[in-house]
N, C-alpha and C positions, 0 to 999 in steps of 0.2 A: 427846133420845138415846133410840133404840128400846130397849125392854126386852130382855134377854138371853133367848135360848132360845125365841124365838117361832117355832114351826114353821110352815112354809107361807106365810111372809110374803114381800112383794115390795118391794124397794128402789125408791124412785121419786126420779128427779132431773130437772131441767130438761133441755131438749134440748141446749143448748149448756154441757155440763159437762165438766170435767177431774176425774175421780175417781181419787183416790191410795189404791191399796190398800196398806196399810202393815203392817209386822209385822217383827220378828227373822227372820233366816234360818231356815226351818223352822216357821214360825208357821202357815202355811196360805194364803200369798198365791197361790201357783201353783194350789192346790186351789180357792181360790174363782174364779179365772179360767177354770179348766177346767169347773167346775160351772155357772158362769153363761153362759159363752161358748163352751164347747167347744173351748177352746185345748188342744192335746195336749201341748205342751212340745217337740215336734219341729220347730216352725217356725223359720226363721232370718230372717223378715221380720215386719213389723207384721201383725197378723192383722184382717181386717175381718169382723165377725159382726153382722148385722142393722143395718147403718149404724154400729156402735160400732168404733172403731179400738182394738184392744187392744196395748199396748206392754210386752213383758216384758224385762227385762235379759238374760234367757237366750238370747233371740233373737239379741241383739247378741254374745254370746259365741259361738253356733254359726255366725254369719255370718263371724266372724273365724277360727274355728278352722282352716279348710283352710290359710290362709296363716301362721298362726303357732303351729300345734300343736307345732312342733318346739321351741319356747321353753317354759320354765315359766310356768305360768298367771300366777304372781305378777308376772311381768316385764311382761305386758300387760295386767293387769286394768284398770288405769287407762284403757285404750283402749276397753275395754268400757263403762265408765262414760261416757265422753266421748260414744261413738257412741249409747248409750241416750238421753242426754240431747238429743243432735241429732234422734233419731228421735222423741222427744216433741214438739220443737217442729214437726218436719215434719208431725206427725199433727194438730196444732191448725189445722184447716182448714174448721171450721164444725159438723161433727158432733160427737157425743159421743166423749170418748177415756177408756179406763180403763188405769192405769199401775200397773204392778208396781213398788213402791219400799219400801225398807226404812224411810225416814222418820227415821232416826237420825242423819243428817248434816244439820246446820242450813243450811249453805250451799246443799245440794240443795233442801231446802225453800224457801228464800228464792227461788232461781232459778226453781223451778217457779211459786210464787206470781206471780213477774214475768212468766214467759211467759204464764200464764192472764190475768193483767191485761192484758198487751198484745194479746192475740188476742181479747179480749172474751168470756172464759170464766169461769163461776163454778166455784170449786175446792170439792170435796168430799171429806173425809177419811174413809176406812174403816180402823178400826184392828182388826186381828185380834191380839186379846191372850192370847197362849199363855206358859205358864210357861217358864223356862230349860230344865227337864228335858224338857217336850213338845217344844220346838224341837229340842232336841239330838237326841232320839229320832227325830224326823222327818228331820232331815239324815242320821243314819246309815242309815234305812230306804231313802232315795232315793239313797245312795251319793254324796252331795255335802256332805260336812260341812266347815264353815269351821274355821279353826284355832282352839284353845282361846282364845288372846289375843284373837282377833276375836270369839268368842262372848261373851266377858267384856265387851268394849268395847260390843257392840250392846246387850246386857242392861243394862248400867249407863246407857247413854243412852236405852234404852227406859223404864227406870224414872222418869228424869226427865220423859219425855214423858207417862206415865201421871199424874204429879202435876201438870203443867202442863194436862191437858185439863180439869181441873175448872173453869178459867178459860173455857172455850169453845174452839171451832175455831180462832179467830183466835191463839190462844197457841201452836198448832203450825204453822200456815201462815197468815201474814199475810193477812187479807182472806178467809179461807176461809168459805164459807156454811154448812157443816153437818159434823156429826161423827157418825159410827156407830161403835159399838164391839161387836165381836163376840167371843165365846170361840171357840177353835179348833174345838170340836164343834158350834158353831152355823153352821158355814160350809155344810155339806151340807143344813142345816134350811131355807135359804133357797128360796122356790119361783122366785125369778127376780129380775130388775131390768129397769125400764123408764125411758125417757127422755123422759117428756112432762109430768110433774106440776112443781108449783112446791114449793120448799122451805118448809116450815112449822117455827115455834117453837113448841113445845107445853110448857105449865107451867114455862116459864122454863128448859127444857133444851134443848140443840142436837141437831138430828137432821133428816134428810130424811124426808118423808112416806112411811109404809108402808101399804100396801093389801094385800087378800087377793088 
């Protein structure tokens, strides 16, 4: 697992990788995708940047909004999740894929692991570990706060994931090849990401290779 706080470092994964960018709402997943791939957050389709397909659930929400805006979001939120997963499946066509996903729902992690295996992808988990207060503050600043109940549920399940990750990436996503843990303030310190290297295991700890 790469050390925290390494400025100017580059995440490196194999070419055929499914990278799951995980964290509770407000942790910094969208910030990471914007920083590494130039995603603006205004897209309503999967974004292709430098050969990498970037799939964000917010893209699905924006795509459905014109047809469903008259209804309360809670009534069609499930449809956003379904469309998001369908778009992930459609993106797995050979090149690297980066996915915005909270990671707090076990059935989604299992499904993504299955999709990756069926399509011949190695799965890599990037956890952005923000405190509940940091995440809540970020939600408010962007104007998209989840309900207090949802925030508590995400936080509770995230804490379980943090305990499980000590057993390695497979404890989070079955068959996952690597696990990278970042603090929220580390996201903008990364210099970039490349999809050419092989995954390395260093000193018995799990993580993708990192280069300058």
